N, C-alpha and C positions, 0 to 999 in steps of 0.2 A: 592671658590667652584669650583670643577672640574666638568664640564658638561659631559654628555655621549659623548664618542668619538667613531667613527668607524675607525678601523685600516685600513690602505691602503690595506692590504691583504684581506679585506672583512670580518674579524672576527667580532663576536658580540661585541657591545660596552661594555665598563666597566660600572658598576653602578656609579651613582653620589655619590660623597663624600660630603654630606650636613653638616656633623658634623665637618669637618676639618677647623681649624683656625690657624693663625700664632702662637698663643700661646695656647697650649692644656689646656683644662679645668680641667683635672685630672692630674695624674702623667705622666711624659714622658713615662714611661714603659707601662701604660695603653694605651696611644695614639699610641705608636709603635705597640702594639698588634692589635689595630684597623686598622692601616695601613697595617699590614701583612695580616689581613683578607681580606682587599680590594685587595691587590696584588694577593692573591690566587683566589679571585673571577674573576680575569682577566686571569687566567690560568698561572700565574707566581708563583715563590716561592721566599722566602727571606732566604739567608744564611749569618750568621755572621762568619767571618773567620779572621785568624791571617795573614793579608795581609796589606801592606801600602796603598792600593787603594780600593775605593768603585766603583762599576760600575753596569750597567744593561747589561747583556749578552742576546741578543735577540736570539741567536742560541740555548741556552739551557733554555731559558725563566726563568732566575734566576737573582735576584738582589742580589749582594754581598755587604755586609756592613762590614767595618773594625771593628773588635770586640773590639779593644782597645779604641775606642772612648767613651766618657761619654754619658749618656742617652740623654741629651739635643742635643748634636751634632749628635747622631745616628738618632734622630727624624728628624732633618733638612736635613741630608744627605739622609735619606730614602725618604722624600718628593721630594728632587731633583731628585733622581733616578726614582721615580714614573713618573716624568715629561718625562724622557727619555723613559720609558716603554710605556706611552700613545702616544707619538709622534714618535713611531718607524716607 
């Protein structure tokens, strides 16, 4: 579970992800949608693009995910990039 975090810049904390677990309870697609909603609640967006890299761009507040990945891999990569978003 990710607890509420206050960004170093003094922004409001992101809400808690109480439903998040290492293995999603529904489909990976449903879990990805929940994560995207979480990211948006923190003022960031998620874009899937045809690029060999996934990253969290703090300048434009966007998490970029490689679109060619399978759903399971997208889920875990998005969780990873959310970690970068939180600890910016």
